[in-house]
Backbone as a ProteinNet text record, in pm:
[ID]
protein_1_A
[PRIMARY]
XXXXXXXXXXXXXXXXXXXXXXXXXXXXXXXXXXXXXXXXXXXXXXXXXXXXXXXXXXXXXXXXXXXXXXXXXXXXXXXXXXXXXXXX
[TERTIARY]
5396.5	5440	5413.8	5371.7	5323.3	5442.9	5417	5527.3	5584.5	5514.6	5574.3	5654	5613.9	5686.7	5828.5	5811.8	5932.8	6021.8	5988.5	6069.4	6127.5	6053.6	6097.6	6201.6	6183.5	6287.9	6411.3	6405.6	6531.6	6599.5	6521	6577.9	6638.5	6606.5	6656.8	6764.5	6769.9	6882.6	6858.6	6719.1	6682.3	6658.1	6671.8	6651.4	6771.5	6784.4	6883.3	6858.2	6952.9	6939.1	6848	6849	6748.4	6607.8	6582.2	6442.2	6412.6	6491.4	6461.5	6419.9	6503.8	6473.4	6346.4	6317.5	6194.2	6074.3	6085	5971	5953.3	6057.2	6048	5995.5	6038.8	5990.3	5844.5	5801.3	5672.7	5568.7	5604.8	5520	5404	5301.1	5181.7	5204.4	5123.2	5109.1	5029.5	5076.2	5024.9	4924.7	4822.6	4739.1	4804.9	4727.3	4795.1	4814.9	4708.4	4731.7	4844.8	4876.6	4989.1	5112.4	5116.9	5233.4	5264.5	5155.9	5152.5	5214.9	5155.1	5213.6	5369.2	5403.3	5550.4	5621.9	5585.1	5650.1	5674	5576.5	5568.5	5663.6	5668.3	5757.9	5909.7	5933.9	6063.6	6112.2	6006.7	6047.1	6078.1	6014.5	6024.8	6139.3	6206.9	6324.7	6431.5	6470.7	6575.8	6719.7	6770.8	6897.2	6991	6998.8	7080.4	7207.3	7315.1	7450.5	7521.4	7582.8	7641.3	7782.7	7792.2	7921.1	8020.6	8136.6	8268.9	8325.2	8267.2	8309.5	8200.4	8227.7	8124.7	8122.1	8015.6	8004.3	7885.4	7866.3	7746.7	7697.7	7561.8	7493.9	7446.9	7492.9	7456.6	7390.5	7260.2	7185.4	7101.7	7066.1	6973.5	6859.5	6784.6	6668.4	6699.1	6804.9	6866.6	6768.4	6815.8	6727.6	6620.2	6635.1	6524.1	6525	6639.2	6648.7	6673.5	6716.1	6737.2	6891.8	6920.8	7052.9	7144.9	7157.1	7222.8	7317.8	7422.9	7522.9	7438.3	7498.2	7435.3	7492.3	7408.7	7448.2	7495.2	7415.8	7470.5	7591.6	7629.6	7760.3	7872.9	7846	7944.7	7959.6	7863.3	7863.6	7953.6	7924.4	8000.5	8141	8169.3	8317	8373.1	8306.3	8359.3	8376.4	8291.4	8301.8	8412.3	8423.2	8538.3	8675.3	8688.7	8801.2	8830.8	8750.5	8774.2	8788.9	8804.1	8828.2	8716.2	8585.2	8466.7	8426.7	8415	8379.8	8234.2	8212.2	8081.3	8021.8	7906.1	7831.4	7748.1	7754.8	7669.1	7593
-6808.2	-6745.3	-6825.9	-6749.9	-6819.5	-6874.3	-6964.3	-7025.1	-6919.7	-6847.7	-6722.8	-6633.2	-6594.7	-6511.5	-6574.3	-6712.1	-6792.2	-6781.8	-6801.5	-6811	-6662	-6561.7	-6420	-6393.5	-6435.7	-6404.8	-6482.8	-6603.6	-6675.5	-6597.9	-6561.9	-6489	-6377.5	-6299.3	-6173.7	-6198.9	-6323.4	-6365.7	-6308.4	-6315.6	-6267.7	-6368.6	-6489.9	-6596.2	-6666.7	-6696.6	-6779.7	-6916.6	-7000.9	-7146.7	-7205.4	-7148.3	-7206.4	-7183.6	-7049.9	-7014.3	-7084.8	-7118.6	-7196.4	-7338.7	-7398.9	-7531.7	-7548.4	-7431.8	-7446.4	-7429	-7354.9	-7335.7	-7480	-7532.1	-7659.4	-7782.6	-7770	-7877	-7871.4	-7736.7	-7712.7	-7662.1	-7664.7	-7622.2	-7731.2	-7666.3	-7758.8	-7811.2	-7906.1	-7953.1	-7844.5	-7801.9	-7702.9	-7748.6	-7665.1	-7710	-7679.5	-7731	-7704.3	-7569.4	-7476.5	-7336.4	-7269.4	-7298.1	-7256.3	-7307.7	-7426.7	-7490.2	-7409.5	-7403.3	-7337.9	-7188.9	-7120.2	-6970.5	-6973	-7077.3	-7088.2	-7111.3	-7205.2	-7229.4	-7118.8	-7031.5	-6909.1	-6814.9	-6806.7	-6706.7	-6738.7	-6875.5	-6921.3	-6895	-6936.1	-6913	-6776.6	-6682.8	-6541.8	-6485.5	-6531.4	-6479.8	-6445.7	-6329	-6302.1	-6324	-6437.3	-6451.2	-6541.3	-6513.7	-6585	-6516.1	-6574.9	-6526.6	-6574.8	-6491.7	-6526	-6599.9	-6708.7	-6798.5	-6737.1	-6747.4	-6692.9	-6802.8	-6918	-7006.9	-7096.7	-7173.8	-7273.1	-7401.9	-7471.1	-7577.1	-7657	-7761.1	-7845	-7869.8	-7845.7	-7874.7	-8029	-8097.4	-8231.6	-8252.3	-8314	-8328.3	-8466.2	-8511.9	-8647.4	-8626.8	-8736.9	-8732.2	-8734.5	-8799.8	-8799.7	-8820.5	-8872.1	-8909.4	-8994.7	-9099	-9190.9	-9315.1	-9309.9	-9418	-9565.4	-9569.7	-9693.8	-9724	-9854.3	-9877.6	-9902.9	-9782.1	-9784.9	-9676.7	-9672.7	-9558.5	-9431.6	-9311.3	-9197.4	-9178.4	-9194.9	-9190.2	-9051.3	-8949.9	-8824.5	-8781.9	-8816.4	-8787.6	-8853	-8986.3	-9061.4	-8999.2	-8959.2	-8885.1	-8754.5	-8680.2	-8553.3	-8588.1	-8700	-8729.7	-8766.4	-8843.7	-8894.9	-8768.2	-8678	-8565	-8476.7	-8450.6	-8371.7	-8443.4	-8571.5	-8652.3	-8625.4	-8600.9	-8576.7	-8416.7	-8338.7	-8199.8	-8114.5	-8157.9	-8081.8	-8022.1	-7890.5	-7819.8	-7862	-7900.5	-7950.6	-7881.9	-7837.4	-7780.1	-7907.1	-7920.3	-8041.5	-7981.5
1136.5	1036.6	902.5	797.5	671.6	589.8	501.9	432.6	339.4	281.1	201.2	278.3	402.7	495.7	533.1	544.1	586.2	480.5	351	237.3	202.4	225.7	204.4	314.6	427.1	543.8	510.8	458.1	420.4	313.1	202	98.1	152	236.4	294.3	408.5	435.5	531.2	672.6	708.1	838.5	947.6	910.1	1003.3	1053.6	1177.6	1227.6	1201.5	1214.1	1186.2	1279.4	1403.6	1492.4	1458.3	1418.5	1365.5	1252.3	1162.6	1041.4	1082.8	1172.8	1228	1285	1381.9	1461.7	1354.5	1250.1	1162.2	1092.5	1049.4	969.3	1066.1	1192.6	1282.8	1319.7	1326.2	1380.7	1270.6	1143.2	1043.6	1022.8	976	933.2	798.7	775.8	617.2	546.5	448.9	362.3	253.8	213.1	116.8	-19.5	-125.4	-258.6	-296.8	-264.5	-302.3	-236.7	-109.3	-42.3	-101.9	-135.8	-207.9	-347.4	-414	-546.3	-536.6	-426.1	-403.3	-365.9	-290.6	-258.5	-379.6	-468.2	-583.8	-674.1	-681.4	-765.8	-699.7	-569.8	-507.4	-532.4	-522.1	-533.2	-678.2	-774.2	-916.4	-958.1	-881.2	-916.5	-840.6	-758.8	-690.2	-798	-796	-910.9	-849.5	-823.6	-755.9	-844	-963.9	-1066.1	-1067.2	-1041.7	-1050.8	-1164.1	-1227.6	-1350.4	-1321.9	-1404.1	-1373.4	-1467.5	-1410.7	-1478.7	-1581.8	-1578.2	-1669	-1708.2	-1814.6	-1864.6	-1774.5	-1742.5	-1661.7	-1688.6	-1648.3	-1642.9	-1502.3	-1486.7	-1349.2	-1350.5	-1249.9	-1250.4	-1113.4	-1116.7	-1004.6	-1039.3	-919.6	-936.8	-839.4	-812.3	-722.3	-579.9	-541.5	-405.9	-301.3	-195.1	-66.9	-96.5	-206.4	-213.8	-126	-39.1	66.7	-7	-130.4	-192	-157.2	-133.3	-115.5	-246.3	-295.8	-423.4	-417.7	-515	-526.1	-575.5	-531.1	-574.6	-723.6	-823.5	-960.4	-1011.8	-964.7	-1020.6	-954.9	-842.2	-779.2	-864.9	-900.4	-970.4	-1106	-1164.9	-1302.5	-1292.9	-1176.6	-1154.5	-1146.8	-1065.3	-1056.6	-1209.7	-1267.8	-1402.2	-1493	-1512.1	-1580.3	-1542.7	-1406.6	-1353.8	-1385.3	-1377.4	-1418.7	-1564.7	-1632.5	-1780.5	-1818.9	-1706.5	-1710.9	-1749.8	-1717.4	-1768.2	-1628.8	-1624.4	-1500.9	-1475.5	-1343.3	-1301	-1159.4	-1168.7	-1044.2	-997.9	-866.5	-811.6	-688
[MASK]
++++++++++++++++++++++++++++++++++++++++++++++++++++++++++++++++++++++++++++++++++++++++

C-alpha cells in the first residue's frame, strides 16, 4: 500500500486499528518526493470543523525525550485556569 493510499483510507475511515498498526510497523522509509506528496495530500484535506466558541490552540514539540516538564501542557492548564478556552 502506498503512503497516499494509506492516508486516503484513514481519511475515509476504512482501516481498522490493526491495519493501521500493521502499515506503520512494516512501512518502508519514504523518499522526499513521497513525503512531499503526502504533505500536500494532508494539507488539501478539507476537514476543518467550525468551532462554536473562541479558543486558543496550544501545542508544543512533544516527544523530544528530554527529562523536562511538558511546557505546552502547563501553559494550557494556566490559560484554562484563567478562564481562557484552550484546545490541546
